[in-house]
FIPAGU-676813 format. One line per 4 residues: number of its first residue (from 1); their letters; for each residue y, z, x of N, C-alpha, C, CB. Coordinates in pm, whole numbers. Atoms other than C-alpha are relative to their C-alpha. Glycine has a CB too. Example, Ala and Ser with C-alpha at 12.3 -4.5 7.8 and 13.67 -1.06 7.14 Angstrom:
1> AS> -119 0 89 -450 780 1230 120 0 90 3 125 -99 | -119 -6 -82 -106 714 1367 109 73 -77 46 -142 41 .
# end
This chain:
1> XXXX> 128 49 50 1040 -698 -1803 -75 114 -70 -85 -60 116 | 75 -103 69 820 -514 -2057 -118 47 83 -47 -49 -135 | 113 -58 -74 555 -284 -1919 -128 -66 -47 -8 153 -19 | 128 57 43 199 -415 -1921 -60 81 -113 -98 -7 118 .
5> XXXX> 59 -64 117 -9 -334 -2223 -77 126 39 -92 -97 -72 | 77 -115 -44 -239 -100 -2032 89 117 37 -88 -37 117 | -92 -107 -39 56 96 -1896 63 66 -122 111 -55 92 | -55 -57 123 203 140 -2243 -102 89 -71 47 -111 -94 .
9> XXXX> 105 -82 63 -129 266 -2378 -21 131 76 -132 -79 -7 | 13 -121 -80 -159 511 -2090 116 95 -24 -9 -34 148 | -115 -82 31 193 633 -2158 -13 68 -136 126 -84 4 | 22 -61 132 105 690 -2525 -102 111 10 -46 -106 -102 .
13> XXXX> 103 -104 -17 -209 882 -2425 62 127 59 -114 -51 92 | -60 -116 -65 -10 1110 -2195 103 67 -90 64 -40 132 | -99 -57 91 264 1156 -2456 -68 84 -109 86 -111 -63 | 74 -76 101 14 1262 -2723 -58 127 61 -112 -86 -62 .
17> XXXX> 59 -117 -67 -162 1494 -2476 107 104 29 -70 -42 130 | -107 -94 -30 168 1649 -2369 51 69 -126 116 -71 70 | -45 -60 124 275 1705 -2730 -98 106 -51 18 -107 -106 | 101 -98 42 -54 1877 -2815 4 123 91 -141 -64 1 .
21> XXXX> 1 -111 -96 -41 2086 -2498 119 94 -20 0 -54 144 | -120 -83 20 316 2205 -2553 -9 78 -131 128 -88 0 | 13 -69 127 251 2287 -2918 -101 114 8 -41 -98 -109 | 103 -104 -11 -61 2483 -2827 50 119 82 -128 -58 63 .
25> XXXX> -44 -108 -87 92 2683 -2543 113 79 -65 46 -55 136 | -115 -68 61 419 2762 -2725 -46 84 -120 107 -103 -45 | 47 -76 117 238 2867 -3044 -78 123 41 -86 -89 -90 | 76 -116 -46 4 3098 -2851 91 109 54 -101 -41 108 .
29> XXXX> -94 -99 -56 285 3264 -2661 77 68 -112 97 -67 99 | -81 -56 108 488 3312 -2980 -83 93 -88 59 -112 -84 | 80 -82 88 203 3448 -3190 -47 127 67 -118 -78 -49 | 41 -120 -72 85 3691 -2921 115 99 9 -50 -35 141 .
33> XXXX> -117 -88 -9 439 3827 -2886 40 59 -135 117 -76 59 | -50 -44 131 510 3852 -3259 -104 69 -85 53 -117 -74 | 104 -52 89 173 3954 -3400 -111 67 81 -58 -113 -88 | 105 -67 -77 -19 4211 -3196 -118 39 -89 55 123 70 .
37> XXXX> 117 -39 79 -375 4284 -3313 9 147 -38 -130 -27 77 | 75 79 99 -494 4390 -3561 86 -47 -117 -116 82 -54 | -88 41 108 -190 4284 -3766 -37 -141 -49 147 4 48 | 26 129 64 -228 3993 -4007 118 -40 -86 -129 4 -84 .
41> XXXX> -102 54 90 10 3772 -4198 -67 -101 -93 119 -67 81 | 60 88 99 -112 3610 -4518 108 -89 -61 -73 82 -111 | -94 100 54 61 3294 -4637 -70 -83 -106 55 -92 113 | 51 91 104 22 3064 -4936 -109 67 -86 -56 -128 64 .
45> XXXX> 93 -76 85 -153 3331 -5146 -137 15 66 -15 -67 -136 | 126 -23 -70 -416 3390 -4881 -69 -126 49 -92 73 -89 | 62 125 -47 -491 3022 -4814 8 -11 152 69 -122 -64 | -18 2 -146 -358 3060 -4456 28 141 48 116 -97 42 .
49> XXXX> -17 -132 -59 -387 3375 -4248 27 -13 149 -123 88 -25 | -32 -2 -141 -227 3434 -3910 -52 130 60 153 -16 24 | 63 -116 -60 -430 3668 -3690 -39 -34 143 -123 46 -83 | 31 25 -140 -465 3693 -3312 -139 53 33 106 66 93 .
53> XXXX> 132 -36 -46 -820 3692 -3182 -22 -57 140 -109 -50 -98 | 33 48 -135 -951 3657 -2826 -141 -61 -4 8 117 106 | 126 73 8 -1228 3400 -2790 -45 -35 141 14 -129 -87 | 56 32 -132 -1446 3382 -2479 -92 -120 -3 -74 118 54 .
57> XXXX> 92 114 14 -1649 3089 -2615 76 -131 -14 -91 19 -119 | -58 133 21 -1580 2734 -2721 83 1 -128 -111 -108 -6 | -79 11 122 -1390 2603 -3022 -70 72 -115 23 -147 -35 | 48 -73 117 -1427 2814 -3337 -97 113 40 -69 -97 -97 .
61> XXXX> 75 -117 -45 -1578 3102 -3133 -149 -29 19 17 113 -99 | 139 37 -24 -1897 2917 -3044 -36 31 145 -25 -151 -33 | 48 -27 -135 -2096 3038 -2740 89 94 77 -14 -127 75 | -93 -96 -63 -1896 3349 -2653 -50 53 135 24 117 -93 .
65> XXXX> 55 -50 -126 -2128 3434 -2362 -5 -107 110 -139 55 -23 | 9 111 -96 -2084 3100 -2181 139 -47 40 -80 -117 -61 | -139 33 -29 -1720 3115 -2077 13 -94 119 79 127 26 | -11 83 -121 -1765 2969 -1727 -55 -139 -25 -75 65 117 .
69> XXXX> 59 130 30 -1986 2688 -1858 100 -86 -77 -132 16 -81 | -97 75 78 -1727 2584 -2114 123 -36 83 42 80 -124 | -112 31 -89 -1457 2599 -1849 -32 -123 85 33 120 90 | 41 114 -81 -1650 2358 -1628 -11 -127 -86 -134 28 69 .
73> XXXX> 7 114 90 -1715 2133 -1927 140 -55 -28 -70 39 -131 | -138 43 26 -1341 2124 -2003 56 -77 119 88 121 -31 | -46 72 -119 -1266 2023 -1643 -63 -139 7 -34 79 128 | 66 129 0 -1527 1747 -1665 54 -95 -104 -146 17 -22 .
77> XXXX> -56 86 105 -1385 1617 -1993 136 -54 41 12 79 -133 | -133 45 -45 -1033 1603 -1850 -13 -108 107 82 119 54 | 20 98 -107 -1154 1418 -1541 -51 -132 -57 -98 53 105 | 56 121 60 -1353 1172 -1753 108 -78 -76 -115 35 -95 .
81> XXXX> -105 68 77 -1058 1096 -1983 100 -68 93 74 100 -92 | -95 59 -93 -821 1037 -1692 -58 -121 71 45 103 103 | 64 114 -66 -1072 808 -1524 -17 -116 -96 -135 41 58 | 20 105 101 -1145 616 -1845 130 -67 -38 -67 57 -124 .
85> XXXX> -130 55 44 -775 566 -1917 42 -123 78 108 106 13 | -36 119 -77 -757 297 -1648 -41 -127 -73 -65 4 138 | 45 117 76 -943 60 -1884 56 0 -141 -151 -4 -5 | -49 -17 137 -745 163 -2191 95 -112 -39 69 135 -16 .
89> XXXX> -88 102 56 -591 -118 -2398 18 17 -151 -53 -138 30 | 1 -19 146 -647 10 -2753 95 111 -40 -142 31 -49 | -92 -101 52 -378 194 -2947 -73 118 -65 95 -64 -101 | 72 -114 59 -622 402 -3160 -71 86 104 -101 -49 -101 .
93> XXXX> 69 -78 -103 -819 502 -2851 100 80 84 -83 -93 90 | -101 -74 -74 -498 604 -2676 35 131 -72 128 -86 20 | -27 -122 78 -421 849 -2958 -120 94 4 34 -36 -146 | 122 -83 1 -782 970 -2967 -17 76 133 -124 -88 -26 .
97> XXXX> 15 -65 -131 -804 1038 -2595 114 96 29 -8 -104 109 | -113 -92 -17 -458 1196 -2601 -25 133 -70 128 -64 -52 | 33 -122 72 -573 1446 -2863 -104 82 76 -51 -32 -141 | 105 -70 -74 -885 1529 -2664 53 60 131 -115 -95 30 .
101> XXXX> -53 -49 -127 -697 1560 -2337 93 118 -20 74 -112 72 | -91 -111 27 -423 1780 -2482 -71 126 -44 101 -40 -104 | 74 -117 45 -670 2009 -2658 -81 63 112 -91 -37 -113 | 80 -56 -111 -898 2046 -2358 89 67 103 -83 -111 66 .
105> XXXX> -90 -60 -98 -602 2115 -2127 60 131 -52 112 -99 35 | -57 -122 57 -456 2374 -2366 -95 118 10 37 -24 -144 | 97 -109 -8 -772 2580 -2386 -37 32 145 -126 -36 -78 | 29 -26 -142 -836 2535 -2013 107 88 63 -10 -132 77 .
109> XXXX> -107 -85 -52 -498 2693 -1943 -28 148 -28 135 -40 -61 | 38 -138 31 -615 3006 -2123 -113 48 90 -40 12 -147 | 112 -40 -86 -937 3006 -1921 47 34 141 -104 -112 5 | -45 -21 -138 -742 2995 -1598 99 115 12 62 -126 53 .
113> XXXX> -112 -95 -15 -447 3228 -1670 -14 130 -76 125 -65 -45 | 7 -122 80 -549 3485 -1926 -113 91 50 -21 -34 -149 | 103 -99 -38 -759 3801 -1882 -132 -37 -69 45 146 -38 | 14 -97 -110 -1017 3898 -1779 6 -58 140 -128 71 -15 .
117> XXXX> -8 50 -134 -992 3655 -1487 -9 -151 7 -107 61 83 | 2 145 -22 -993 3307 -1337 -132 -60 -47 23 -32 149 | 114 72 58 -1230 3066 -1519 -75 84 -105 -96 -41 111 | 67 -89 96 -1326 3360 -1747 98 51 -104 -67 118 71 .
121> XXXX> -103 -48 93 -1008 3398 -1949 -36 -29 -145 133 -63 34 | 25 16 144 -1022 3439 -2327 105 -93 -60 1 137 -74 | -91 92 71 -871 3168 -2547 58 72 -120 -74 -130 -45 | -68 -62 114 -617 3282 -2805 -17 -88 -123 151 23 31 .
125> XXXX> 13 65 131 -712 3184 -3162 84 77 -99 -149 -6 -47 | -92 -71 90 -472 3258 -3442 14 -62 -139 135 6 63 | -8 65 131 -517 3023 -3741 -131 25 -75 29 -154 14 | 120 -28 78 -759 3128 -4014 14 -57 -141 -27 152 -6 .
129> XXXX> 10 53 136 -858 2945 -4333 -118 67 -70 -17 -156 2 | 112 -63 72 -1087 3075 -4607 -135 -63 37 23 -10 -151 | 137 44 -33 -1456 3052 -4507 -2 -92 121 -64 -71 -120 | -8 86 -120 -1363 2901 -4170 33 88 121 110 -113 -18 .
133> XXXX> -30 -83 -118 -1362 3045 -3817 145 -13 43 -92 -39 117 | -137 1 -52 -1033 3133 -3652 10 -104 112 42 141 51 | -17 106 -100 -894 2848 -3436 146 -6 42 -47 -137 -56 | -138 18 -48 -579 2724 -3262 35 -148 -3 18 59 143 .
137> XXXX> -46 140 1 -380 2403 -3217 -90 -87 88 147 -8 48 | 86 77 -90 -596 2288 -2924 -133 -33 -66 -23 77 131 | 126 24 70 -914 2329 -3130 16 -109 -105 -51 129 -66 | -25 103 102 -763 2121 -3412 10 -138 62 129 32 -77 .
141> XXXX> -14 128 -67 -669 1844 -3170 -136 -52 50 98 11 117 | 132 43 -50 -1019 1840 -3019 -87 -51 -114 -70 116 73 | 78 43 115 -1183 1817 -3361 48 -134 -55 5 105 -110 | -57 126 48 -947 1543 -3478 -31 -116 94 151 13 -18 .
145> XXXX> 32 103 -98 -999 1350 -3156 -146 -38 -5 36 46 139 | 142 30 10 -1376 1380 -3188 -34 -83 -121 -78 126 -4 | 25 77 122 -1374 1252 -3546 50 -143 16 67 66 -120 | -54 135 -23 -1151 958 -3450 -90 -80 96 143 8 57 .
149> XXXX> 88 71 -95 -1381 873 -3156 -125 -50 -69 -38 92 117 | 120 42 73 -1683 862 -3387 32 -118 -93 -57 118 -81 | -39 108 90 -1498 641 -3638 26 -130 77 124 39 -80 | -28 119 -79 -1373 401 -3371 -127 -63 54 93 32 115 .
153> XXXX> 128 51 -48 -1722 370 -3225 -77 -66 -113 -83 112 63 | 70 58 115 -1864 307 -3573 62 -132 -42 0 96 -118 | -68 125 35 -1603 37 -3637 -10 -105 111 146 28 -30 | 18 96 -109 -1689 -129 -3305 124 -28 80 -50 -126 -53 .
157> XXXX> -123 19 -77 -1344 -85 -3148 -20 58 140 122 66 -71 | 23 -41 -137 -1363 -68 -2770 129 51 65 -56 -115 81 | -117 -51 -72 -1134 93 -2514 97 -111 36 -43 73 126 | -87 109 -40 -1000 -249 -2410 64 -72 -118 -78 -98 83 .
161> XXXX> -65 58 117 -892 -329 -2766 -82 -105 -72 129 -59 40 | 85 98 65 -1172 -576 -2846 -95 69 -96 -77 -82 104 | 97 -50 96 -1434 -538 -3116 -138 -55 33 40 -38 -143 | 137 50 -15 -1810 -570 -3109 -16 -127 -81 -104 107 -44 .
165> XXXX> 19 126 66 -1904 -927 -3192 105 -103 34 -2 19 -145 | -98 98 -47 -1595 -1088 -3041 -62 -88 106 127 69 54 | 51 91 -102 -1644 -1382 -2807 23 51 139 63 -136 -15 | -12 -38 -141 -1648 -1378 -2429 145 20 39 -64 -104 90 .
169> XXXX> -142 -16 -33 -1270 -1406 -2428 60 124 -60 77 -119 -47 | -52 -122 61 -1239 -1088 -2636 90 -23 -119 73 77 101 | -85 30 113 -1056 -1269 -2918 -85 -37 -119 99 -112 33 | 76 38 118 -1178 -1302 -3276 -2 -151 -15 60 65 -125 .
173> XXXX> 14 144 16 -1311 -1653 -3343 -48 -70 124 127 -58 -41 | 48 63 -122 -1410 -1723 -2983 -151 -14 -9 41 82 125 | 146 17 7 -1767 -1855 -2933 -70 119 60 -43 -127 72 | 75 -113 -57 -2021 -1578 -2881 -53 -31 136 -114 40 -91 .
177> XXXX> 47 16 -136 -2146 -1517 -2534 -133 -72 5 -11 134 68 | 131 63 0 -2497 -1630 -2632 8 -150 -8 -82 52 -114 | -15 146 11 -2379 -1975 -2736 52 -61 128 93 -35 -114 | -52 52 -126 -2181 -2020 -2420 -109 -8 104 114 87 52 .
181> XXXX> 109 -1 -97 -2482 -1923 -2214 -100 -111 -30 -70 136 2 | 92 107 34 -2705 -2163 -2409 56 -136 37 -33 5 -149 | -60 127 -34 -2457 -2445 -2358 -5 -27 149 143 -6 -47 | 8 16 -144 -2444 -2383 -1984 -141 -32 45 50 124 70 .
185> XXXX> 139 26 -36 -2822 -2372 -1966 -39 -143 -36 -93 101 -69 | 31 135 40 -2845 -2700 -2159 59 -102 95 50 -25 -140 | -60 92 -97 -2603 -2867 -1921 -76 -3 129 143 39 27 | 76 -5 -124 -2800 -2744 -1624 -133 -73 -14 -22 143 42 .
189> XXXX> 129 67 18 -3125 -2871 -1777 17 -151 -14 -71 55 -122 | -17 143 23 -2984 -3208 -1881 52 -70 125 94 -24 -117 | -56 63 -120 -2815 -3274 -1545 -106 -67 85 73 102 82 | 102 65 -82 -3130 -3335 -1336 -68 -114 -72 -103 101 44 .
193> XXXX> 65 108 73 -3288 -3545 -1614 86 -125 1 -29 42 -143 | -87 115 0 -2984 -3766 -1635 3 -69 135 138 39 -41 | 1 58 -132 -2979 -3812 -1261 -132 -71 28 25 107 105 | 130 62 -23 -3351 -3885 -1259 -10 -132 -73 -112 94 -43 .
197> XXXX> 8 125 75 -3317 -4149 -1531 83 -109 66 47 21 -144 | -81 99 -70 -3034 -4315 -1341 -71 -50 125 137 59 36 | 72 40 -120 -3239 -4307 -1026 -120 -87 -34 -44 123 78 | 114 82 40 -3536 -4444 -1219 41 -140 -38 -73 64 -114 .
201> XXXX> -44 132 40 -3333 -4732 -1358 47 -82 120 112 11 -102 | -55 72 -114 -3181 -4821 -1021 -105 -88 69 59 97 100 | 98 86 -67 -3505 -4942 -852 -41 -119 -87 -124 80 37 | 37 113 87 -3593 -5153 -1159 105 -110 7 -17 48 -145 .
205> XXXX> -107 100 -5 -3256 -5323 -1152 -1 -74 132 135 64 -21 | 5 67 -129 -3284 -5387 -781 -119 -94 10 -6 104 112 | 117 86 -6 -3633 -5522 -825 21 -126 -81 -123 73 -51 | -27 119 80 -3522 -5752 -1104 92 -95 74 61 38 -135 .
209> XXXX> -91 87 -75 -3239 -5874 -885 -72 -73 111 115 81 58 | 74 65 -107 -3474 -5936 -597 -98 -104 -53 -74 105 82 | 96 94 56 -3727 -6105 -823 66 -126 -50 -76 64 -111 | -68 118 56 -3475 -6340 -982 61 -87 108 108 42 -97 .
213> XXXX> -63 79 -106 -3318 -6445 -653 -91 -110 54 41 90 113 | 86 109 -50 -3623 -6639 -513 -20 -109 -105 -135 54 43 | 17 100 103 -3675 -6812 -849 119 -93 -8 -22 66 -134 | -121 83 6 -3318 -6931 -856 10 -92 119 125 86 -9 .
217> XXXX> -5 84 -119 -3338 -7054 -497 -102 -115 -10 -27 84 125 | 101 106 13 -3661 -7246 -577 48 -109 -94 -132 58 -49 | -49 100 95 -3504 -7415 -878 110 -84 64 52 69 -130 | -106 78 -66 -3201 -7515 -670 -58 -99 100 99 94 70 .
221> XXXX> 63 93 -96 -3423 -7664 -400 -69 -115 -70 -101 74 87 | 68 107 74 -3628 -7859 -658 98 -102 -52 -80 57 -115 | -97 96 53 -3322 -8011 -816 63 -83 110 109 72 -78 | -58 76 -114 -3184 -8108 -474 -96 -110 45 31 95 119 .
225> XXXX> 98 103 -38 -3511 -8288 -382 -6 -112 -104 -140 64 16 | 5 102 105 -3509 -8470 -719 118 -95 12 0 64 -139 | -118 86 -12 -3156 -8599 -667 -15 -93 121 128 86 14 | 20 86 -117 -3245 -8722 -316 -100 -111 -28 -47 84 120 .
229> XXXX> 99 104 31 -3550 -8906 -451 59 -109 -86 -121 60 -70 | -64 101 86 -3344 -9078 -720 93 -89 82 77 68 -114 | -91 81 -82 -3086 -9188 -464 -79 -98 86 87 90 88 | 81 91 -83 -3357 -9333 -238 -59 -113 -84 -113 78 70 .
233> XXXX> 57 105 86 -3517 -9521 -532 103 -103 -36 -58 60 -126 | -105 97 39 -3190 -9676 -639 41 -87 119 125 73 -56 | -35 78 -118 -3114 -9782 -283 -104 -106 28 17 90 122 | 106 99 -24 -3454 -9956 -248 8 -114 -101 -139 68 -6 .
237> XXXX> -14 106 100 -3402 -10147 -574 113 -95 31 21 59 -137 | -113 85 -32 -3069 -10279 -461 -34 -93 116 124 85 34 | 32 84 -115 -3211 -10405 -131 -95 -111 -38 -60 83 113 | 91 103 45 -3491 -10597 -306 72 -110 -76 -107 59 -86 .
241> X> -75 101 77 -3246 -10764 -537 80 -84 96 93 65 -106 .
# end
């Protein structure tokens, strides 16, 4: 049997995160071993420069004096993504969260294992573009994931795969929740009125039935007396003759 949709999306998230994490860790280990500071390698006529820098701050060397704070933020982001993934049904969101998770985990590994110490380790940055701060693979994944998250939110795509404006069933074309609620309210309002009208009609019908019954009995009694009188008159005429 095929895996449930949510399980497949979670598997994609973890696969993307693992790919980003492996690429980040392997590239850092390789560049540190092959290119000790302050050596540089210029590629593509200076468009790309490889240079090892130690960063105690956030992505792109932001907040270099807040290493422990950024470490705690990374732990919180990882915990939030893992917790949110239980409601994941959207393919784009699976890729987005995978990029964020892989990037945050890659830089967190540097915070935990590299000098000068636990939770205070410097992140290895090694990619430099013209007029742009030095960064690494994890930083790129975090930025790409952030941009995708903003776009998905702007397009109204939710974690469960539905869109803003879909009906209560989560499918395009389903009646909006407001209409369903109005219909239920109308049924609730019309129910007592209908019962009251039926109850109001019932006594009238019973009264009409009760009123018509004595009239019918009186007419039957009158006709019976008339027939008896005619029979008595005819009998008297025969006796006289």
